[in-house]
ZAMI-365761 format. One line per field, with one value per residue (C-alpha): x, y, z; residue number from 1. Coordinates in nm, 4 decimals, always signed. Example, Ala and Ser with C-alpha at 12.3 -4.5 7.8 and 13.67 -1.06 7.14 Angstrom:
east: c(+1.2300, +1.3670)
north: c(-0.4500, -0.1060)
up: c(+0.7800, +0.7140)
i: c(1, 2)
This chain:
east: c(+0.0000, +0.1432, +0.2204, +0.2470, +0.0990, +0.0561, +0.3560, +0.5974, +0.9469, +1.1358, +1.4555, +1.3761, +1.5085, +1.2863, +1.2420, +0.9792, +0.7172, +0.3462, +0.1212, +0.1442, +0.5280, +0.5547, +0.8394, +0.7437, +0.9140, +0.8025, +0.7687, +0.6345, +0.5248, +0.3200, +0.3787, +0.4344, +0.3994, +0.6497, +0.5983, +0.9046, +1.1238, +1.3157, +1.4089, +1.7497, +1.7239, +1.7398, +1.5001, +1.3900, +1.0110, +0.7139, +0.3922, +0.0977, -0.1916, -0.2545, -0.5621, -0.6665, -0.5648, -0.2604, +0.0004, +0.1200, +0.4296, +0.6272, +0.9986, +1.1619, +1.5269, +1.7044, +1.9935, +2.1147, +2.0218, +1.9616, +2.1853, +1.8563, +1.7421, +1.7246, +1.6547, +1.2997, +1.2935, +0.9390, +0.9166, +0.5606, +0.6435, +0.4784, +0.2307, -0.0008, -0.1483, -0.0230, +0.3183, +0.4728, +0.8212, +1.0275, +1.2466, +1.3853, +1.5790, +1.3757, +1.5360, +1.4111, +1.0666, +1.0430, +1.1547, +0.8867, +0.6142, +0.6997, +0.7050, +0.3668, +0.2131, +0.3607, +0.2665, -0.0952, -0.0950, +0.0391, -0.1402, -0.4761, -0.4991, -0.3392, -0.1354, +0.2040, +0.2877, +0.4624, +0.4866, +0.7963, +0.9125, +0.8185, +0.8538, +0.9977, +0.9125, +1.1604, +1.0216, +0.9600, +0.8840, +0.6185, +0.4862, +0.1140, -0.0906, -0.3694, -0.3569, -0.6192, -0.5931, -0.8560, -0.9720, -1.0767, -1.1351, -0.8488, -0.7833, -0.6046, -0.8155, -0.8488, -0.6162, -0.5450, -0.3452, -0.3993, -0.5646, -0.3563, -0.3667, -0.6866, -0.8336, -1.0026, -0.7466, -0.6162, -0.2388, -0.1659, +0.0670, +0.1541, +0.4021, +0.3700, +0.6630, +0.4562, +0.1837, +0.2158, +0.3192, +0.0203, -0.2116, -0.0218, -0.0564, -0.4235, -0.5010, -0.2998, -0.4788, -0.8238, -0.7309, -0.5952, -0.9101, -1.1305, -0.9367, -0.9536, -1.3338, -1.3944, -1.5356, -1.5100, -1.3870, -1.6236, -1.6557, -1.7238, -1.8803, -2.1305, -2.1786, -2.1255, -1.8736, -1.7922, -1.4784, -1.4109, -1.1310, -0.9268, -0.8592, -0.6230, -0.5304, -0.2370, -0.1703, +0.1688, +0.1816, -0.0251, -0.0519, -0.3954, -0.4618, -0.7983, -0.8686, -1.1870, -1.3113, -1.5259, -1.7647, -2.0797, -2.2295, -2.1485, -1.9678, -2.2526, -2.1391, -1.7756, -1.7551, -1.5944, -1.3452, -1.2455, -1.1915, -0.9728, -0.7676, -0.7103, -0.6161, -0.3699, -0.1997, -0.2086, -0.1901, -0.1299, -0.4917, -0.7119, -1.0276, -1.1862, -1.4757, -1.7002, -1.8389, -2.1251, -2.0989, -2.3607, -2.3140, -2.1888, -1.8934, -1.5671, -1.6711, -1.4666, -1.6539, -2.0324, -2.3291, -2.3388, -2.0485, -2.0341, -1.7661, -1.6691, -1.4107, -1.2389, -1.2907, -1.3935, -1.2278, -0.8524, -0.6898, -0.3896, -0.2270, -0.1526, -0.0159, -0.0174, -0.3925, -0.5669, -0.8044, -1.0536, -1.0942, -1.3739, -1.3161, -1.5295, -1.3607, -1.0862, -0.7494, -0.4192, -0.2247, +0.1188, +0.0880, +0.4429, +0.3908, +0.0370, +0.1781, +0.4027, +0.1090, -0.1149, +0.1579, +0.1666, -0.2148, -0.2221, +0.0372, -0.1524, -0.4934, -0.4091, -0.0843, -0.2417, -0.5445, -0.8818, -1.2383, -1.4166, -1.2765, -1.4618, -1.3150, -1.5017, -1.4481, -1.3255, -1.3168, -1.2473, -1.1653, -0.7875, -0.7477, -1.0390, -0.8751, -0.5463, -0.7290, -0.8983, -0.5620, -0.5602, -0.9320, -1.2030, -1.4488, -1.4103, -1.7002, -1.6273, -1.8474, -1.8313, -2.0732, -1.9894, -2.2008, -1.9559, -1.6723, -1.8787, -1.9384, -1.5641, -1.4855, -1.7188, -1.5878, -1.2275, -1.2922, -1.4453, -1.1677, -0.9047, -1.0900, -1.1435, -1.4606, -1.4511, -1.5513, -1.8810, -1.9360, -2.2225, -2.3099, -2.3527, -2.1605, -1.9414, -2.1846, -2.4835, -2.2788, -2.1539, -2.5097, -2.6398, -2.3694, -2.4448, -2.8139, -2.7054, -2.5373, -2.1885, -1.8941, -1.5598, -1.2277, -1.0764, -1.2124, -1.0049, -1.1082, -0.9580, -1.1748, -1.1274, -0.9220, -1.2140, -1.1959, -1.4861, -1.8020, -1.9052, -2.1785, -1.9327, -1.6879, -1.9573, -2.0982, -1.7554, -1.6835, -2.0255, -1.9214, -1.6359, -1.3652, -1.0404, -0.8419, -0.9155, -0.6677, -0.7061, -0.5451, -0.5468, -0.4325, -0.5153, -0.3059, -0.5310, -0.8568, -0.6834, -0.5686, -0.9195, -1.0728, -0.8161, -0.9270, -1.2887, -1.1996, -1.0148, -1.3483, -1.4837, -1.1971, -0.9494, -0.5809, -0.3276, -0.0704, +0.1327, +0.1720, +0.3712, +0.3818, +0.4142, +0.5055, +0.2474, +0.2646, +0.6243, +0.6726, +0.3368, +0.2663, +0.0338, +0.1304, -0.0365, -0.0511, -0.1517, -0.2306, -0.3380, -0.6037, -0.6629, -0.9504, -0.8507, -0.8924, -1.0030)
north: c(+0.0000, +0.3378, +0.5873, +0.8872, +1.2019, +1.5610, +1.7876, +1.4939, +1.5573, +1.2903, +1.2603, +1.0723, +0.9616, +1.0329, +0.7165, +0.7996, +1.0327, +1.0861, +1.1594, +1.5368, +1.5348, +1.5300, +1.3382, +1.0189, +0.8624, +0.5748, +0.5770, +0.2784, +0.1253, +0.4280, +0.6505, +1.0139, +1.2877, +1.5766, +1.8583, +1.9691, +1.6851, +1.4678, +1.0985, +1.0420, +1.3490, +1.3479, +1.5801, +1.6782, +1.6804, +1.7780, +1.5760, +1.7990, +1.5565, +1.1891, +1.0199, +0.6633, +0.7025, +0.9323, +1.1169, +1.4663, +1.6462, +1.9652, +1.9679, +2.1598, +2.1263, +1.9815, +1.7696, +1.6091, +1.7519, +1.5618, +1.6468, +1.6891, +1.9801, +2.3220, +2.6731, +2.7532, +3.0183, +3.1168, +3.3386, +3.2164, +2.8451, +2.6794, +2.9640, +2.9342, +2.5991, +2.5993, +2.4292, +2.1401, +2.0780, +2.3988, +2.2549, +1.9731, +1.9365, +1.8740, +1.5306, +1.4415, +1.5781, +1.3442, +1.0514, +1.1340, +1.1597, +0.8296, +0.6676, +0.8250, +0.6733, +0.3303, +0.3311, +0.4028, +0.1299, -0.1233, -0.0272, +0.0942, -0.0770, -0.4075, -0.4058, -0.5711, -0.3712, -0.0370, +0.2809, +0.2520, +0.6130, +0.9745, +1.2337, +1.5535, +1.9084, +2.1345, +2.4321, +2.4276, +2.8007, +3.0090, +2.6995, +2.7506, +2.8992, +2.9621, +3.1545, +3.2366, +3.4803, +3.4921, +3.8321, +3.9301, +4.2498, +4.3707, +4.6387, +4.8544, +4.7776, +4.4901, +4.1930, +3.9148, +3.5945, +3.2295, +3.0506, +2.8920, +2.5153, +2.3593, +2.6992, +3.0042, +3.2402, +3.4480, +3.4888, +3.8141, +3.7227, +3.9380, +3.7051, +3.3350, +3.1550, +2.8852, +3.1090, +3.3298, +3.6842, +3.8362, +3.6984, +3.8972, +4.2236, +4.1566, +4.0943, +4.3980, +4.6218, +4.5050, +4.5485, +4.9017, +4.9969, +4.8670, +5.0590, +5.3762, +5.3418, +5.2120, +4.8849, +4.6153, +4.2642, +3.9750, +3.8564, +3.4822, +3.5031, +3.7793, +3.7352, +4.1085, +4.2751, +4.2329, +4.0622, +3.7024, +3.5967, +3.7113, +3.4285, +3.4646, +3.2333, +3.3040, +3.1010, +2.9373, +2.9211, +3.2277, +3.5841, +3.5362, +3.6145, +3.6431, +3.7827, +3.6759, +3.8749, +3.6577, +3.8737, +3.8378, +4.1376, +4.3743, +4.7090, +4.9225, +5.2536, +5.1769, +4.8808, +5.0632, +5.2349, +4.8945, +4.7639, +5.0631, +5.0274, +4.6565, +4.7102, +4.9829, +4.7633, +4.4538, +4.5554, +4.1887, +4.0996, +3.9993, +3.9617, +4.0615, +3.8581, +3.9129, +3.6050, +3.6815, +3.4023, +3.4348, +3.0881, +3.0407, +2.8074, +2.7190, +2.7018, +2.9591, +2.9715, +2.9520, +3.1484, +3.3894, +3.5123, +3.8500, +3.9590, +4.3137, +4.3617, +4.1640, +3.7888, +3.5597, +3.2502, +3.1986, +3.0448, +2.8149, +2.5162, +2.1740, +1.8718, +2.0808, +2.1399, +2.4705, +2.5058, +2.7689, +2.7600, +2.9341, +3.0400, +2.7472, +2.4797, +2.2555, +2.2918, +2.1508, +2.4130, +2.2954, +2.2481, +2.1187, +1.8422, +1.7852, +1.7095, +1.4433, +1.3029, +1.2874, +1.1192, +0.8425, +0.8245, +0.7887, +0.5109, +0.3268, +0.3727, +0.3193, +0.1307, +0.0669, +0.2183, +0.1475, +0.1746, +0.3468, +0.5264, +0.6978, +0.9900, +1.0439, +1.3666, +1.5123, +1.8841, +2.1029, +1.7941, +1.7901, +1.4132, +1.3457, +1.5328, +1.3516, +1.0167, +1.1142, +1.0778, +0.7026, +0.6155, +0.6007, +0.7617, +0.9309, +1.0191, +1.2535, +1.3233, +1.6092, +1.7410, +2.1121, +2.2463, +2.5253, +2.2742, +2.0553, +2.3604, +2.4329, +2.0716, +2.0720, +2.4098, +2.2941, +1.9872, +2.2023, +2.4605, +2.1878, +2.0187, +1.7028, +1.5371, +1.1993, +1.3233, +1.3645, +1.5308, +1.4790, +1.6586, +1.4413, +1.2819, +0.9808, +0.7178, +0.8605, +0.9017, +0.5436, +0.4126, +0.6241, +0.4953, +0.1370, +0.1925, +0.3059, -0.0314, +0.1172, -0.0877, +0.0942, -0.0776, +0.1706, +0.4075, +0.6953, +0.8518, +1.1648, +1.2340, +1.5049, +1.4285, +1.2518, +0.9828, +0.7877, +0.6919, +0.3281, +0.3709, +0.5188, +0.2320, -0.0310, +0.1492, +0.1646, -0.1997, -0.3029, -0.1789, -0.4337, -0.2284, -0.4123, -0.1324, +0.1376, +0.4233, +0.6092, +0.9524, +1.0668, +1.3555, +1.1641, +0.8496, +0.7293, +0.7479, +0.6023, +0.3021, +0.2595, +0.2656, +0.0196, -0.2233, -0.1676, -0.2363, -0.5513, -0.6880, -0.6523, -0.8471, -0.5694, -0.6028, -0.3253, -0.3664, -0.0410, +0.2766, +0.5985, +0.9216, +1.2739, +1.5753, +1.8297, +2.0331, +2.1020, +2.2196, +2.0764, +1.7265, +1.6585, +1.4178, +1.2964, +0.9228, +0.7334, +0.3614, +0.0978, -0.1540, -0.4502, -0.6953, -1.0467, -1.2987, -1.6547)
up: c(+0.0000, -0.0996, +0.1771, -0.0546, +0.0973, -0.0143, +0.0650, +0.1092, -0.0346, -0.2311, -0.4326, -0.7520, -1.0910, -1.3918, -1.5989, -1.8619, -2.0076, -1.9554, -2.2527, -2.1951, -2.1993, -1.8193, -1.6649, -1.4793, -1.1788, -0.9568, -0.5783, -0.3833, -0.7123, -0.8157, -1.1189, -1.0223, -1.2878, -1.2739, -1.5292, -1.7315, -1.6056, -1.8554, -1.8461, -1.6885, -1.4642, -1.0842, -0.9025, -0.5581, -0.5852, -0.3680, -0.3863, -0.4783, -0.5224, -0.4547, -0.5999, -0.6729, -1.0368, -1.0390, -0.8339, -0.9269, -0.8026, -0.8590, -0.9286, -0.6431, -0.7381, -1.0424, -0.9130, -1.2376, -1.5781, -1.9019, -2.2001, -2.3922, -2.1716, -2.3365, -2.2093, -2.3304, -2.6042, -2.5100, -2.1980, -2.1295, -2.1384, -1.8415, -1.7944, -2.0949, -2.1951, -2.5531, -2.5675, -2.3786, -2.5202, -2.5182, -2.2401, -2.4564, -2.7803, -3.0928, -3.1302, -2.7824, -2.8642, -3.1634, -2.9479, -2.6890, -2.9535, -3.1199, -2.7767, -2.6966, -3.0101, -2.9455, -2.5767, -2.6760, -2.9413, -2.6908, -2.3675, -2.4967, -2.8339, -2.7245, -3.0463, -3.0909, -3.4055, -3.3507, -3.5550, -3.7714, -3.7554, -3.6966, -3.9730, -3.8225, -3.9266, -4.1061, -3.9094, -3.5351, -3.5022, -3.6799, -3.8569, -3.7899, -4.0731, -3.8213, -3.4954, -3.2319, -2.9430, -2.6684, -2.5395, -2.1879, -1.9886, -1.7684, -1.5080, -1.7647, -2.0700, -2.3143, -2.2731, -2.5213, -2.4945, -2.4036, -2.1170, -1.8456, -1.8744, -1.7349, -1.6520, -1.7969, -1.6507, -1.9394, -1.9577, -2.1490, -2.4371, -2.7350, -2.9078, -2.9799, -3.1387, -3.3098, -3.4593, -3.7625, -3.6761, -3.8585, -3.5896, -3.3258, -3.5191, -3.5926, -3.2254, -3.1146, -3.3674, -3.2546, -2.8877, -2.9485, -3.1404, -2.8585, -2.5941, -2.8011, -2.8472, -2.4917, -2.6286, -2.3584, -2.4210, -2.3650, -2.0040, -1.9858, -1.6399, -1.7119, -2.0867, -2.1320, -2.3628, -2.7285, -2.8668, -2.7645, -3.0033, -3.3012, -3.5433, -3.8393, -4.1249, -4.3540, -4.6682, -4.7130, -5.0931, -5.1887, -5.0583, -4.8965, -4.5320, -4.3560, -4.0091, -3.8303, -3.5307, -3.3043, -3.1028, -2.8968, -3.0777, -3.3619, -3.3642, -3.4994, -3.6434, -3.5565, -3.7957, -4.0881, -3.8594, -3.7207, -4.0758, -4.1614, -3.8404, -3.9047, -4.2693, -4.1738, -3.9118, -4.1353, -4.5030, -4.6007, -4.5209, -4.8130, -4.6070, -4.2742, -4.1325, -3.8307, -3.6534, -3.4158, -3.1595, -2.8840, -2.7372, -2.3833, -2.3456, -2.5192, -2.8844, -3.0761, -3.4099, -3.4026, -3.5281, -3.8216, -4.0365, -4.2116, -4.4578, -4.3596, -4.6327, -4.9089, -4.9404, -4.6560, -4.8066, -4.8188, -5.1244, -5.0780, -5.2435, -5.1022, -5.2886, -5.6105, -5.5720, -5.5073, -5.2126, -5.1020, -4.7246, -4.5339, -4.1710, -4.0526, -4.2654, -4.1310, -4.3031, -4.1794, -3.9819, -4.1036, -4.4827, -4.5520, -4.2953, -4.4205, -4.7656, -4.6137, -4.4165, -4.7231, -4.9285, -4.6668, -4.6628, -5.0398, -5.0386, -4.7634, -4.9265, -5.2929, -5.3500, -5.6887, -5.8593, -5.6942, -5.8117, -5.5211, -5.2149, -4.9278, -4.7352, -4.4072, -4.2073, -4.5364, -4.4365, -4.7394, -4.9474, -4.9232, -4.8839, -5.1222, -5.4089, -5.3464, -5.3512, -5.6781, -5.8507, -5.7805, -5.7637, -6.0292, -5.7839, -5.4428, -5.2137, -4.9225, -4.6204, -4.3714, -4.1078, -4.1559, -4.4480, -4.5341, -4.5585, -4.7931, -5.0127, -5.0047, -5.0992, -5.4003, -5.5142, -5.4683, -5.6845, -5.9588, -5.9436, -5.9836, -6.2683, -6.0610, -6.1887, -6.0126, -5.6647, -5.4801, -5.1416, -4.8987, -4.5749, -4.2656, -3.9836, -4.0551, -3.9289, -4.1168, -4.4344, -4.4209, -4.3715, -4.6608, -4.8922, -4.7858, -4.8662, -5.2132, -5.2547, -5.2727, -5.1495, -5.1344, -5.1654, -4.9221, -4.6559, -4.5212, -4.1880, -4.0340, -3.7256, -3.4600, -3.1485, -2.9768, -3.2453, -3.3972, -3.2148, -3.1985, -3.4620, -3.7108, -3.6568, -3.7066, -4.0129, -4.1781, -4.0954, -4.2316, -4.5766, -4.5637, -4.7377, -4.7979, -4.6325, -4.3757, -4.3448, -4.0145, -3.9741, -3.6123, -3.3944, -3.0740, -3.0067, -2.7225, -2.9197, -3.2247, -3.0213, -2.8778, -3.2262, -3.3653, -3.0945, -3.2049, -3.5680, -3.4562, -3.3339, -3.6890, -3.8417, -3.9259, -3.8388, -3.7884, -4.0673, -4.0693, -3.8632, -3.8976, -3.6984, -3.8374, -3.6256, -3.7342, -3.4129, -3.2986, -2.9403, -2.8307, -2.7049, -2.9991, -3.2730, -3.5917, -3.6610, -3.9721, -3.9691, -4.2178, -4.1131, -4.3424, -4.3452, -4.2483, -4.5264, -4.4603)
i: c(1, 2, 3, 4, 5, 6, 7, 8, 9, 10, 11, 12, 13, 14, 15, 16, 17, 18, 19, 20, 21, 22, 23, 24, 25, 26, 27, 28, 29, 30, 31, 32, 33, 34, 35, 36, 37, 38, 39, 40, 41, 42, 43, 44, 45, 46, 47, 48, 49, 50, 51, 52, 53, 54, 55, 56, 57, 58, 59, 60, 61, 62, 63, 64, 65, 66, 67, 68, 69, 70, 71, 72, 73, 74, 75, 76, 77, 78, 79, 80, 81, 82, 83, 84, 85, 86, 87, 88, 89, 90, 91, 92, 93, 94, 95, 96, 97, 98, 99, 100, 101, 102, 103, 104, 105, 106, 107, 108, 109, 110, 111, 112, 113, 114, 115, 116, 117, 118, 119, 120, 121, 122, 123, 124, 125, 126, 127, 128, 129, 130, 131, 132, 133, 134, 135, 136, 137, 138, 139, 140, 141, 142, 143, 144, 145, 146, 147, 148, 149, 150, 151, 152, 153, 154, 155, 156, 157, 158, 159, 160, 161, 162, 163, 164, 165, 166, 167, 168, 169, 170, 171, 172, 173, 174, 175, 176, 177, 178, 179, 180, 181, 182, 183, 184, 185, 186, 187, 188, 189, 190, 191, 192, 193, 194, 195, 196, 197, 198, 199, 200, 201, 202, 203, 204, 205, 206, 207, 208, 209, 210, 211, 212, 213, 214, 215, 216, 217, 218, 219, 220, 221, 222, 223, 224, 225, 226, 227, 228, 229, 230, 231, 232, 233, 234, 235, 236, 237, 238, 239, 240, 241, 242, 243, 244, 245, 246, 247, 248, 249, 250, 251, 252, 253, 254, 255, 256, 257, 258, 259, 260, 261, 262, 263, 264, 265, 266, 267, 268, 269, 270, 271, 272, 273, 274, 275, 276, 277, 278, 279, 280, 281, 282, 283, 284, 285, 286, 287, 288, 289, 290, 291, 292, 293, 294, 295, 296, 297, 298, 299, 300, 301, 302, 303, 304, 305, 306, 307, 308, 309, 310, 311, 312, 313, 314, 315, 316, 317, 318, 319, 320, 321, 322, 323, 324, 325, 326, 327, 328, 329, 330, 331, 332, 333, 334, 335, 336, 337, 338, 339, 340, 341, 342, 343, 344, 345, 346, 347, 348, 349, 350, 351, 352, 353, 354, 355, 356, 357, 358, 359, 360, 361, 362, 363, 364, 365, 366, 367, 368, 369, 370, 371, 372, 373, 374, 375, 376, 377, 378, 379, 380, 381, 382, 383, 384, 385, 386, 387, 388, 389, 390, 391, 392, 393, 394, 395, 396, 397, 398, 399, 400, 401, 402, 403, 404, 405, 406, 407, 408, 409, 410, 411, 412, 413, 414, 415, 416, 417, 418, 419, 420, 421, 422, 423, 424, 425, 426, 427, 428, 429, 430, 431, 432, 433, 434, 435, 436, 437, 438, 439, 440, 441, 442, 443, 444, 445, 446, 447, 448, 449, 450, 451, 452, 453, 454)
């Protein structure tokens, strides 16, 4: 029986990682999580919390440092909840992420096969084509930044090393305009105030850039002045959009969208294809890495030409249009109507005639296609971090495709869903990891599931 108690002090050796890049040591047979500690290091730690499921501690004193430790370049590391890996070398970060994927496959998915490799990113700073700053009222005016991890306490930040710099200028310009006009930021507790977030996308391969102001209400007679202030501070912008989001809670984009100036959609290229992306549509935040990810997906899905392929959770159609190069017909499904419109328009703009897009969630789409008597040779799924629900898994398996290619940004839910597909006769045959999100604990994984043959 463990005797660990809150406020106890121990000297420990870190022997592994937790899923959020915390160091892990073991005391009395229990795993203890120590933020910002690295394997091989010796620490004096203080126990902060002991529960039936986990033990958490704080590093009090570093006694022996790892050669992989680095001085964080970001001054807010450890304060905001955005990044997890600034304290380690990039080589160590890649090692941690590959281990995270393989630990999930083994412990949660009960798989013996491991991911073969992780594909690193050429850029580890300023790689995001999308940035979002949260706004909140402060004692001295409007504040913007990021929330402290596991809280809604805003940490004022005016510079983020992984976001594009245009987002910083856009947020600063909106905040300055609000202070000048005495327009309050949105207060989550009271529901009063105006601006909630500033969201900015900047294309990698074109000159397009769109700023989206997320607000609980409009700006009335000040709207045109806001547009002029934002254009003056950010002359690169090709569009300014206002999203009126009146919902309570954490959802950033919801409600009605109004184009205040320019074009609401951003044009960019990926895998030699052109894409038009609305503010609501999903688009990979690190296009160079996305191209590497999609190349793997294409090789997994279509090692040779196929007749029919399904792309579920298709977003703006990026994977669908890549699949169309090796399939006679591709049908994509997505629950966001604007993304479906983007996908169809993207296919037309690229002269791709062998695609079809339908609006609906993955499970509903799979059932509809089954009712139409369609049987794909391959199904590609790229769900959000929560993974697939049980109905979607069973609906995909019921179509009996020869191959299922699963693209995932959540190793734990991926492993869970692989186990579900195992019960329908699908075996894990290959797995690779791609680092889409340097300096965070997140990692993209792509796996090939193949139907067992008798």
